[in-house]
Backbone as a ProteinNet text record, in pm:
[ID]
protein_1_A
[PRIMARY]
MLSAFTSAFRTPDLRKKLLFTVAIIALYRLGATLPSPGVSYTNVQRCLQAVNDSNAGGGFLNILNLFSGGALLHLSVFALGIMPYITASIILQLLTVVIPRLEQLRKEGQSGQAKITQYTRYLTLGLAVLSPRRSSRWPAPASCSATRATRTTRACRSSRRTPGCRCG
[TERTIARY]
1233.5	1179.9	1212.6	1338.3	1380.8	1318.9	1301.2	1239.3	1092.5	1024.3	885	875.6	971	972.5	1000.2	1094.8	1124.7	1010.5	943.2	828.2	712	702	597.5	622.6	749.6	781.4	767.3	759.5	740.3	595.5	503.5	362.4	335.5	290.8	276.8	179.1	64.9	-34.4	16.8	77.3	130.7	249.8	333.7	447.9	399.8	295.7	240.5	186.7	120	66.7	178.1	282.2	394.2	470	494.7	564.7	481.8	350.5	262.9	270.5	269.1	277.8	410.1	518.8	650.5	656.6	598.3	598.2	517.3	404.8	322.5	395	460.6	537.3	650.9	721.3	829.8	776.2	661.8	599.8	560.8	506.3	469.5	593.2	697.8	820.3	880.9	872	920.3	837.2	705.3	617	629.8	670.4	687.5	819.1	911.9	1039.3	1048.8	967.8	970.9	908.5	978.2	919.1	809.6	711.3	604.7	659.4	602.6	653.1	627.1	725.8	710.8	740.1	783	809.8	961	1008.9	1150.8	1173.3	1238.8	1260.7	1344.9	1444.8	1530.9	1452.9	1363.4	1283.4	1186.8	1129.2	1037.9	1114.4	1234.4	1313.4	1354.7	1387.1	1420.1	1302.2	1185.4	1066.6	1032.4	1045.8	1020.1	1120.6	1245	1346.5	1312.1	1260.9	1221.6	1104.4	1010.6	897.2	946	1034.2	1086.5	1168.8	1245.2	1325.7	1240.2	1126.5	1041.4	940.4	939.6	845.1	699.9	670.3	533.9	462.7	448.5	377.7	465.9	595	685.4	665.6	633.5	611.4	490.7	384.3	264	292.5	368.7	403.3	487.2	574.4	656.6	573.3	475.6	387.8	301.9	249.2	169.7	254.3	377.9	469.6	500	506.4	530.8	419.8	294.4	182.2	175.3	233.7	231.7	354.5	439.3	558	664.8	664.9	765	725.9	611	571.3	516.6	461.6	393.1	489.3	591.6	682	778.9	786.4	868.6	786.9	655.5	563.5	584.2	583.5	608	481.9	496.3	385.9	269.5	298.7	191.7	136.7	193.2	137	4.4	-21.9	-147.7	-266.4	-243.4	-350.7	-449.7	-578.4	-680.2	-752.7	-703.5	-772.5	-784.4	-681.5	-700.8	-810.5	-821.1	-924.6	-1063.7	-1078.8	-1209	-1249.5	-1155	-1184.3	-1221.4	-1148.6	-1179.8	-1316.9	-1350.2	-1481	-1593.4	-1575.9	-1677.6	-1690.1	-1577.4	-1581	-1655.9	-1627.6	-1696.4	-1843.9	-1880.1	-2021.8	-2095.1	-2029.6	-2092.3	-2096.4	-1995.5	-1991.4	-2092.1	-2137.8	-2239	-2369.4	-2395.1	-2515.6	-2498.5	-2377.2	-2350.3	-2320.7	-2245.5	-2202.1	-2293	-2363	-2457.3	-2390.7	-2268.8	-2200	-2175.8	-2137.7	-2119.4	-2252.5	-2358.5	-2492.3	-2532.6	-2501	-2530.2	-2449.7	-2323.5	-2239.3	-2293.8	-2341.8	-2394.4	-2519.1	-2600.2	-2723.9	-2701.2	-2582.9	-2554.6	-2539.8	-2521.8	-2508.6	-2364.7	-2329.9	-2198.3	-2085.2	-2102.2	-1995.2	-1971.8	-2078.3	-2063.8	-2001.7	-2040	-1983.2	-1834.5	-1795.3	-1652.7	-1575.7	-1635.6	-1570.7	-1558.1	-1660.4	-1654.4	-1548.1	-1537	-1433.2	-1294.2	-1279.8	-1152.3	-1121.3	-1221.5	-1202.1	-1165.7	-1227	-1196.3	-1050	-1000	-859.9	-764.4	-798.4	-714	-712.9	-829.7	-838.1	-764.1	-766.5	-693	-543.2	-491	-348.9	-315.6	-402.1	-379.9	-383.2	-480.6	-489.6	-372.9	-326.5	-214.3	-85.7	-73.1	44.8	34.2	-85.8	-104.9	-113.6	-162.9	-186.1	-60.5	52.5	171	221	209.3	250.9	166	36.2	-54	-26.7	-6.6	11.5	148.2	245.1	375.7	378.7	281.2	277.6	173.7	62.5	-44.3	-111.9	-145.5	-110.2	30.4	106.9	243.5	248.1	341.8	354.8	383.9	335.7	353.3	499.8	584.1	725	797.4	733.4	800.4	734.4	630.3	560.7	524.7	505.8	457.8	305.4	240.1	94.8	44.3	-82	-137.2	-134.3	-166.8	-165.4	-24.2	70.8	209.1	255.3	212.3	253.9	198	73.7	15.4	73.8	120.3	182.4	331.1	384.9	526.8	618.1	570	653.3	684.4	754.2	784.4	887.1	863.2	957.3	1032.3	1161.2	1241.4	1223.8	1177	1161.6	1047.5	952.1	838.2	862.2	974.6	993.6	1107.6	1105.6	1212.7	1334.2	1452.8	1572.9	1584.5	1622.5	1640.8	1520.9	1403.1	1286.7	1270.7	1228.9	1206.4	1064.3	1022.5	889.5	886.7	769.5	755.1	774.4
-2493.8	-2401.2	-2257.8	-2233.3	-2098.8	-2055.4	-2151.5	-2117.5	-2079.1	-2142.6	-2106.8	-1966.8	-1934.1	-1801.6	-1692.9	-1719.5	-1619.9	-1607.3	-1716.7	-1708.9	-1634.4	-1642	-1567	-1417.3	-1377	-1235.5	-1185.1	-1275	-1233.3	-1196.2	-1251.8	-1218.9	-1088.6	-983.2	-851.7	-850	-915.4	-913.5	-986.4	-1101.6	-1179.1	-1108.6	-1044	-969.8	-856.1	-784.9	-674.6	-724.7	-838.1	-894.8	-941.4	-1004.8	-1051.1	-933.5	-828.9	-711.5	-640.4	-636.6	-577.5	-657.8	-789.4	-874.7	-855.3	-850.3	-829.8	-691.6	-589.9	-454.8	-449	-517.3	-518.5	-591.4	-701.1	-774.3	-687.5	-617.8	-529	-414.6	-358.2	-250.6	-300.1	-420.6	-476.2	-498	-552.2	-575.8	-444.2	-340.2	-209.2	-155.1	-167	-119.9	-201.5	-326.4	-410.4	-382.3	-315.3	-283.7	-138.4	-48.7	92.2	108	171.5	191.5	297.6	282.9	382.1	511.3	624.3	751.8	765	812.9	837.4	718.4	607.8	488.3	467.6	451.1	423.8	273.4	234.6	92.6	27.1	97.1	38.4	14.4	105.8	85.7	-31.6	-44.4	-156.8	-288.2	-293.4	-416	-449.5	-348.2	-374.1	-433.5	-376.1	-428.7	-569.8	-595.9	-731.2	-830.1	-787.6	-873.9	-904.8	-803.3	-825.6	-923.8	-914.4	-1007.8	-1148.1	-1161.4	-1293.5	-1354.7	-1271	-1321.9	-1368.2	-1302.3	-1338.7	-1447.1	-1492.4	-1595.9	-1555.8	-1426.7	-1377.1	-1363.4	-1468	-1465.5	-1436.2	-1448	-1421.3	-1516.5	-1642.2	-1738.8	-1704.2	-1658.4	-1618.4	-1497.2	-1400.3	-1282.9	-1320.8	-1415.7	-1459.1	-1528.3	-1606.8	-1672.1	-1568.8	-1471.8	-1365.1	-1282.9	-1257.9	-1184.5	-1262.5	-1394.4	-1478.9	-1460.7	-1455.4	-1440.2	-1301.7	-1202.1	-1066.3	-1038.7	-1135	-1116.4	-1034.1	-1031.6	-955.6	-811.7	-768.3	-628.2	-593.5	-689.8	-660.1	-619.4	-698	-667.6	-555.1	-515.9	-400.7	-272.7	-283.8	-171.2	-93	-164.3	-102.5	-34.5	32.4	106.1	12.7	-104.9	-196.2	-279.6	-266.5	-337.3	-274.7	-154.6	-88.3	-153.5	-211.5	-274.5	-171.8	-206	-114.8	-43.1	-60.5	-0.8	152	227.6	372.6	412.2	340.3	372.4	342.1	229.6	194.3	296	334.7	432.7	566.7	610.7	737.6	733.3	621.4	607.3	615.8	551.1	556.5	697.7	764.7	901.5	993.8	983.5	1071.8	1037.6	912.9	878.2	937.2	937	997.3	1149.8	1208.6	1353.7	1405.5	1323.2	1369.2	1403.4	1343.9	1375.6	1508	1538.9	1655.8	1781.2	1766.8	1881.5	1894.2	2007.3	2023.7	2019.5	2069	2068.8	1925	1836.7	1696.8	1631.4	1671.5	1619.9	1662.9	1788.1	1836	1758.3	1736.1	1659.3	1519.1	1459.4	1323	1320.3	1427.5	1433.2	1474.7	1526.3	1572.1	1458.1	1339.7	1226.1	1181.7	1144.6	1085.2	1185.9	1310.7	1410.2	1441.1	1449.9	1472.4	1353	1234.7	1112.5	1102	1147	1146.8	1243.4	1356.8	1452.8	1395.4	1326.7	1263.3	1153.5	1079.1	977.4	1040.7	1156.1	1227.7	1271.6	1323	1360.6	1238.6	1124.7	1001.8	962.9	977.3	942.5	1036	1165.6	1259.6	1227	1196.8	1160	1028.8	937.3	812	838.1	929.8	962.9	1019.4	1107.3	1161.9	1054.4	965.3	856.7	758.9	737	645.9	702	834.5	895.6	892.4	913.1	916.1	777.2	680.1	546.8	475.3	480.7	409.9	464.9	595.4	653	594.7	582.8	528.5	380.6	305.5	161.8	126.6	217.9	188.1	219	294.3	328.6	249.1	213.7	146.9	50.3	-67.8	-136.8	-193.9	-170.9	-221.9	-341.7	-432.3	-545	-496.1	-568.8	-528.1	-519.7	-597.3	-595.5	-473.4	-399	-284.9	-152	-149.3	-22.5	3.3	129.3	169	162.9	211.4	211.7	306.5	293.9	376	523.7	558.5	698.4	755.8	677.2	723.5	737.8	645.4	648.8	771.3	807.9	921.2	1052.9	1060.3	1184.7	1187.5	1077.2	1065.2	1080.6	1043.6	1049.4	907.2	834.8	695	684.4	589.2	562.9	434.6	440.2	324.7	207.1	230.5	119.2	27.3	74.9	-6.3	-74.3	-51.8	-93	-193	-260.1	-353	-273.9	-312	-238.1	-245.6	-134.9	-129.1	-74.7	-66.3	-12.3	133	212.8	354.8	391.3	504.6	555.8	597.3	572.1	601	741.5
-2859.3	-2761.4	-2798.9	-2832.7	-2869	-3001.5	-3092.6	-3221.9	-3204.1	-3112.9	-3084.9	-3024.5	-2941	-2879.3	-2983.9	-3073.1	-3177.3	-3276.3	-3307.6	-3398.8	-3332.8	-3201.7	-3132	-3142.1	-3143.7	-3157.1	-3300.6	-3395.9	-3535.9	-3563	-3487.8	-3503.3	-3428.7	-3498.5	-3434.2	-3316.4	-3331.9	-3224.6	-3100.1	-3121.1	-3009.4	-2944.1	-3027.2	-2974.8	-2884.4	-2926.9	-2848.1	-2713.9	-2714.9	-2590.6	-2497.4	-2554.2	-2471.8	-2409.6	-2487.7	-2434.7	-2327.7	-2347.2	-2246.2	-2116	-2127.1	-2008.4	-1935.8	-2010	-1948.8	-1882.2	-1946.1	-1888.7	-1759.5	-1755	-1634	-1521.3	-1551.9	-1449.4	-1396.9	-1486.6	-1444.4	-1358.1	-1395.7	-1316.7	-1177.4	-1170	-1039.6	-952.3	-1009.6	-930.6	-883.4	-965.2	-924.7	-808.9	-820.1	-713	-585.9	-598.3	-479.9	-408	-476.1	-411.2	-367.9	-425.2	-385.4	-246.6	-154.6	-22.4	-27.2	57.1	66.4	123.5	83.1	135.1	284.6	356.4	499.5	588.3	531.5	609.8	619.9	740	760.6	749.3	642.4	614.5	724.1	775.5	878.6	1007.4	1043.2	1163.6	1148.4	1030.7	1004.9	1016.5	959.2	965.3	1108.2	1188.9	1329.6	1404.8	1382.8	1450.8	1404.9	1275.4	1225.3	1281.2	1295.7	1355.8	1500.9	1573.3	1712.2	1721.3	1626	1624	1592.1	1494.7	1459	1572	1643.6	1754.7	1871.7	1892.1	2005.8	1970.7	1844.2	1797.1	1821	1805.7	1826.1	1692.8	1619.1	1492.1	1373.4	1387.2	1277.6	1161.1	1189.9	1083.1	999.2	1063.7	991.5	903	956.6	877.2	755.8	771.5	658.3	551.3	591.6	494.3	422.5	497	437.1	340.7	377.1	290.7	164	174.2	58.2	-45.2	-0.3	-92.2	-153.9	-89.6	-145.8	-231.1	-251.4	-332.5	-264.4	-133.1	-58.9	-33.8	-83.8	-73	64.5	134.3	260	370.5	395.3	505.3	472.6	347.4	310.2	312.1	337.1	331.4	202.3	91.4	-37.7	-89.6	-202.9	-261.1	-294.6	-349	-388.5	-273	-154.7	-39.8	2.6	-42.5	-9.8	-79.2	-195.2	-269.7	-321.9	-322.9	-372.3	-259.4	-137.9	-23.1	-31.6	-72.3	-82.5	-181.8	-292.2	-390.8	-336.9	-270.3	-213.8	-107.4	-22.8	81.6	20.2	-81.2	-147	-212.3	-271.4	-334.7	-231.7	-119	-13.2	41.6	63.3	116.6	21.2	-108.1	-202.8	-215.8	-205.2	-207.7	-88.9	26.4	144.2	133.8	71.7	57.7	-43.8	-136.7	-232	-162.3	-50	26.1	99.8	141.3	224.6	142.1	34	-46.1	-168.9	-180.9	-293	-430.6	-444.1	-573.8	-621.6	-531.7	-569.8	-606.7	-538.8	-571.8	-712.6	-748.8	-884.3	-987.6	-956.7	-1049.8	-1071.5	-965.8	-977.1	-1064.9	-1057.3	-1136.2	-1280.5	-1314.7	-1450.4	-1549.7	-1502.8	-1593.1	-1607	-1728.2	-1750.6	-1731.1	-1771.7	-1754.8	-1607	-1529.5	-1385.5	-1315.5	-1359.3	-1300.3	-1331.7	-1451.1	-1486.5	-1396.7	-1362.8	-1274.4	-1132.5	-1085.1	-952.5	-952.6	-1062	-1072.4	-1067.1	-1129.9	-1124.9	-981.6	-910.8	-770.1	-685.5	-716.2	-643.7	-663.7	-784	-811.3	-738.3	-733.3	-659.6	-511.3	-456.4	-314.9	-289.9	-385.9	-373.9	-359.6	-439.4	-429.2	-291.1	-240	-105.9	1.2	-8.3	89.8	76.4	-45.8	-66.7	-7.6	-5.4	55.4	207.8	261	406.6	468.9	395.1	449.7	498.7	428.5	479	612.2	632.3	761.1	873.4	848.2	949.4	972.9	863.6	880	936.4	923.9	982.3	1131	1179.6	1321.9	1399.5	1334.7	1405.8	1311.9	1345.7	1469.5	1460	1558.7	1563.7	1656.7	1636.5	1727.4	1868.9	1966.6	2106	2144.6	2079.7	2115.1	2058.5	1968.9	1906.1	1936.6	2015.7	2031.5	2176.4	2204.1	2335.9	2332.9	2435	2435.3	2329	2292.2	2185.4	2221	2342.5	2383.8	2377.9	2419.1	2415.3	2271.9	2184.8	2046.7	1975.3	2005.5	1936	1982.8	2103.8	2149.5	2121	2066.4	2032	2152.4	2268.8	2389.2	2432.7	2350.3	2377.8	2490	2574.7	2683.2	2652	2660.4	2621	2716.6	2837.8	2931.6	2890.9	2811.5	2769.5	2636.3	2576.6	2438.5	2424.3	2312.7	2280.9	2236.5	2279.8	2234.1	2082.1	2023.6	1878.6	1804.7	1865	1799.3	1839.1	1740.9	1766.9	1734.2	1787.6	1753.5	1608	1543.2	1403.3	1370.3
[MASK]
++++++++++++++++++++++++++++++++++++++++++++++++++++++++++++++++++++++++++++++++++++++++++++++++++++++++++++++++++++++++++++++++++++++++++++++++++++++++++++++++++++++++

């Protein structure tokens, strides 16, 4: 077994593919453990504990978290998936109708399309930074949050909430 592994590393093409695979796995594990910007990990864990204690779907959340490699309940960077990119792409497609400069870029051909793709990537980064803040506040489990109106004004009342949970 070990001799087969060492012989695989002697072949340059196979070694390059194996190292690439190991690097991608390491990158994914890093992204699954890095918390998203703007999310309080301790508050998320308190709310999840309150959900698990009240048996309000905690088992389902644990199974869903299992399939995401632990990234979902930690609200990690990779828990966002491709949603920010898809949203940015849709927004820019809609803006090409409204903004004449984007319409010109679209008609320029491949160079204009490359510029729109670059704008899409920049918008993706912005949405990826803003999305975790939104997803950590709404929708929240009923046992950890006040009403939606109260949550948006940040005037949470402790009488409506589970002890140990705080406003986002």
